[in-house]
N, C-alpha and C positions, 0 to 999 in steps of 0.2 A: 647769131647768139645761140648758145647751147640750150637745149630744151629743159623745161622744168627747173628754171633758175630758183635757187633758194632765197634770193633777195630781189623780189619784184620791184622794190623801191628804186633799184639801180638800173631799171630798164632804159632810162633816159640816156645811158651811156652806150646804148646799142648801136648808134650810128658811128661811133668811134672805136670803142673797145668791143669788138664783136664776139669776144669770148667771155667765159664766166668771170664775174667781177671778183676782185681780190677779197672783198669783204664776205661775199658768198662762199668763196673758197675756204677762207679761214674758218668760217662757221662750220663747214663740213669737217675740216681738219680738227678743230677743237672738240666738237660735239660728237662726231661719229668715228673718227679715225684714231685719236690719241690713245684711248684706252685699249683698242685692238693692237696698236703698234707696240705698246708696252707688253701686252700678253705674248705676242709673237716673239718679241725681242728677248723676253725672259724665259722662253721655252727652251727645251733641250735639243731642239733641232740643230744639227751641225750647220755651221756658217756656209759651207759650200753648197749644201742643199737649198738654203734660203736664197743665196745669190742666184743659183741656176733657175730656181722657180720664179724669182723676180724678173730675171731677164726674159724668161719664157712668157710671163704675163704681159710685159711691155710689147713684145714682138707679136703675140697672138691676139691680145685683147685691146690694145691701145693704138698701136701704129696704124692699123687699117681704119680706125675711127676718125672722122673729121675733127672731133674735139681734141685730138692730139696736136692740132695746130692752133697756137694762140695768135690772134690777129688784131691789128689796129688799122683803121681806115680813116682818112681825113681828105675829103675831096677826091682827087685822083691818086693820092698817095696811099700806098698799102704796104704795111710792114707786118712780117710774121716770123714766128719762131716755133720750132718743133719741141713741144713739151716732152715727148717720148725720148728725144735725143738728149735733152737736158737731164732727165731722170737717169738714163743709161750712163751718161757721162759722170754724173754724181756718184753712181754706183762704182764706176771705174776709178775715179781719182780720189775718192774719199780715203782710201787706204793710205795715201801719201801723208795725210794730216790727222786722220781720225783712227787709223789702225783698224783692227778687227771690230772694235766697239762701234766705230762710226759706220763701217760697212754693214754691220748687223742692223743698225738703225735705218739706213737707207733701204736695205732689202726688206726689212720688216714693214716699213711704211708702205712700200709698193704692194706687198702681199696683203696688208691690212685692207686694201681697197677691194679685194675679192670677197670680203665679208659683208660688203654693202650691196644692196639690191641692184643698183645701176653701177656696175664696175667701172665702165668708161667714164662716167660722170665723177666718180670718186677719184679716179686717176687724174682726170682733168683738174679737179680741185687741189689735189696734192701737188701736181706739177705747177699749177698757177701759184700756189702758196710759196713754193720754193723759189719760183721766178720773182714774184713781187715782194716777198717779205725776207728774202735772203740775198739772192744775186743782185737784185735791183739796188739794195743799200750800198753795195760796194762800188756802184757806178754813179751814184748821184753826184751832182756837181760839187757839193761841199763835203764829200765823203772823207777826203784827206786834207781839207782846208786847214792850213796852219800858217800860210803865208800872210794872210790879211788879218788874222785875229790874234797875233802875238801880243798886241797892245790893246788895252781897254780904250773905248771911245772917250771923248772929252767929258760927256755927260756921266759915263760910268766912273771915270776917274774922280769926278766931283763928289759923287755919292755912291761908291761901289758897295754892293751887297757883300756879305761874308762869302757867299758862294762864288761871286765874281772875282773877289780878291784871291781866294784860294785857287781858283781855276787859272787865273792870270799867273800867279807865282809858280804853279805846277807846270804850265806851258813854258815859262821862261827857264825854269830849272831843267826841263827836258831838253830845250834847245842848247843851253850852255853845256850840259853834261855830254850830249851826243857830239857836239863840236869838239870839245876837249878830248874825249875818248878816241875819236877817229882822227885825231892829230891835225885838225883844221884842213883836211884833205878830202876831196870827193873819193869815196871808196871804190868807185868804178873807173873814173878817168884819171885820178891822181892830181887833178888841178887843185891848187891851194886856195884857201879863202882869203878875202881881203882882211879878215880879222886875225889872220895868222900872226902871232907875236913877233916872228922873225921874217916877215914878208920882205922887208927892204934888204936884209942881208942875203936872202935867198935869190933875189933878183929873178924871180919867175913870174910868168903870167898869173894873175890872180883874178878871181871872180867872186861874186856873192854866192855862197853855198847855203843850202837849206837843210835843216834837221827834219828828216822825212819820217813819217810814220809807216810802219810795216802793215799793221792792221789799222784799217781806216777809223777815223774818229766818229763817223756817222753811226757806227755800231752802238755807241753808248750815248748818242744824242737823242733827246726827245723834248717836246714842249709840253709844259703843264704838269699837273700832278697825276696820281694813279688813275683818276677817272677820265683823263683826256684820251682822245683817239690816238694821239701821237705816242703816249706811253703804252697803251695797249698794243699798238703796232710794234713798238720796240720790244715788248715782252715776247711776241711771236718770233721776232728775229733772234732774240736771245736764246729761246728754246731750241730753234733749229741750229744755231751756231754751236751751242754746247753739245748737242747730240751728234752733229756732223763732225766736229773737230776734236771733241774730248777736252775742250778748253777748261782749265781748272779755275773757274770763277763761280762764286757762290750765288751772286745776284746781279741784276742789271746795273745797279748803282756802282758796284765795284769795278765795272768795265772802265770807268773814267780814269781810275788810278792806274790800271793796267796799260791803257792806251797811251797815257802821257808819262810812262816810265821809260828810261833809256834803253831797256831791253827790247822795246818796241820801236827803235829808231836807228837811223843811219844817216850819214852826211852825204848829200848828193848835190851836184850842180843842176841847174834848172831842167835841161833836156832829159837827163837821166831820171830826175824826180818826176817830171811830167809823164814820161813813158812808164815808169813803175806804177804811178797812180792809175794810169789807164790800162794797166795789165798788158802792156805791150812786151814786157820782159819780166822774168822772175829769176830767183836764185834757187839752185838745186844743191842740196847738201852733198858733199863728197865724203870719202871715208876718213878724212882728216877733220878734227874738231875745229869749228869756226872757220872753215874754208868751204867756199861755194863756187859752183860753175854758173856763169850767167847764160841764160837761155832767152833768146828773143825771137818773137814771131815775125817781125818785119825787118828785113835786111837794111832798109833805108834809115832806120833809127840812128840818130846822131850819138851813138855810144859804140865803143870798141867791140869787135868780134872776138869770140873765144876768150873772154876774160875770166880769170879766176880771182874771186874776191876773198880776201882774208881780213879777219877782224882781230885786233889786239888793243889793249888799253894803253893809250899814249898820254894819259893825264900826267904821269910823272915826268914826261919830257918837257913840261912847261911849268915847272915849279916856280912859284913866286919867291919861295925861300929855299935855297939850295940844301939847307940842313933839315928840312921838313918835307916828308913825303906827302904828296897830294892824295886826297880821298879817291880810292879806286871806283871806277864806274863799270857796272856790269856790261858784258858784251850782249849783242842781240840774241834773243831767244830763238833757237833753231825751229821750234814748233811754229812760231809766227811766220817764218819764211815758208814753211811747209804748207800752212793754211793759204797764204797768198799764192803759192805755186799751184795748189789744187784749184782754187777759184779761177786763176788765170787760164788754166787749161780748159776748165768747163766753159768759161765765157768764150774762149777762142774757138774751140773745136765744135761747139754747138751753134755758133754765131749769135748767142744770146747777148754778148757784149755789144755787137753791132746793132742788134735790135733795140736794146736799151738806149744806146747813144742816139739812134735815130728818133726814138720816142721823145727823149729829153730835148733834142734839138728844136722841137716844135714848141717847147715851153721853157726856153732858156732864160727868159726874163723872170720866171717864177722861182721863188725860194722853196723848192720842194725837197723835203727831207725823207719822205716815205711814199709808198705807192698810193696809200689812201688819200694823201694830200694831192697827188697828181690826178687821181680820179675825181676829186672834188673840183679841181681846176677845169678838167675836161667837161664835167657836168655843168659848171657855170658857163663855160664857153658855148655849149650846145643850147643851153637855155636862152642865152643872149641871141644866138643865131635864130632860134625858133621864134622869139618875140619880134626880132627885126623882120623876119620873113612874114609874120602875121600882120604886123603894122603896114608893111609894104603892100600886102594884098588888100588890106582895108582901104588904104589910100588909093589904090588902083581902082577898086570898086566904086569909091566915092567920086572919082573923076570920070568914070565911064557913064 
């Protein structure tokens, strides 16, 4: 565990998460770094100078320090990821989705750490916050979940709240709009949907297709009100998201409307959907509007090679009334694909995605929405193990 932890109450996590806790990191980020980040970001220092200085700080002040490695240990299992590589990759790939403003944020955040007495500790806190409250959210099991929650449960149907009803209708509208707009075809494979109105006439192989989110739903998910830990964690994620991507969203609550809007969706068959959700492939914008090149990290993925994906609105192809035009449905927002592409590359080239997957695999039965919840689960597990060990020793002493 790193020295001088700002959150001694979380020392019980030491035997599993051997690095700075996410809560301690967020405390440093919020209380010590944010005001300095804003000052550096708003300075007149040219962007190129900020970026060069940030890269130099990472190389000279953080990479040689042991705290640049974030580690998880459980028994004989050991998982680790390099925070310095994550921060360097974010500095590299932010330009794809956040432009100069996003790049200035990342560089300023790294440089802000030099204004804190223990520079390596501040860099550790910053890297940990970006890992646990930003990248982790994109990889949680329910980040893109929309296969199982399109319908309300029986109990919710019996007495749905206003929020549940609105959310249900919003999700259903999202799925219907995306399906019609994309012509009841997977945009990657061209396979048609079982729901295609002319499936029998086409005499083609048909499968169940899924209206897939580009930006994950977990970004706008939280439990409880403004005082809950889940909401506070979501606010940190929202702050990083907006600064990194330049996403034009006023507040956390507005993310729900954005995420379930058809501009944040595309129609995919299961394998393509699963690979996209796991950041195994992404779409890269071409010089033509609404046309993208598919880039995949794993050749064995069950999706075509060298695919060019085009989007157009097909809703008018399926008019219920030949004399009346259907309501147009907006095409996917290019900025959302750019955000997904940037995150995909950071996760892949730093192996942060592999680290998070490995971490979550140990707690796959837990409904974890954010890293604070994961730390709580780990803490409970360690407490149970400690109590069990103590009882076993007492029983052994009593029998001796």
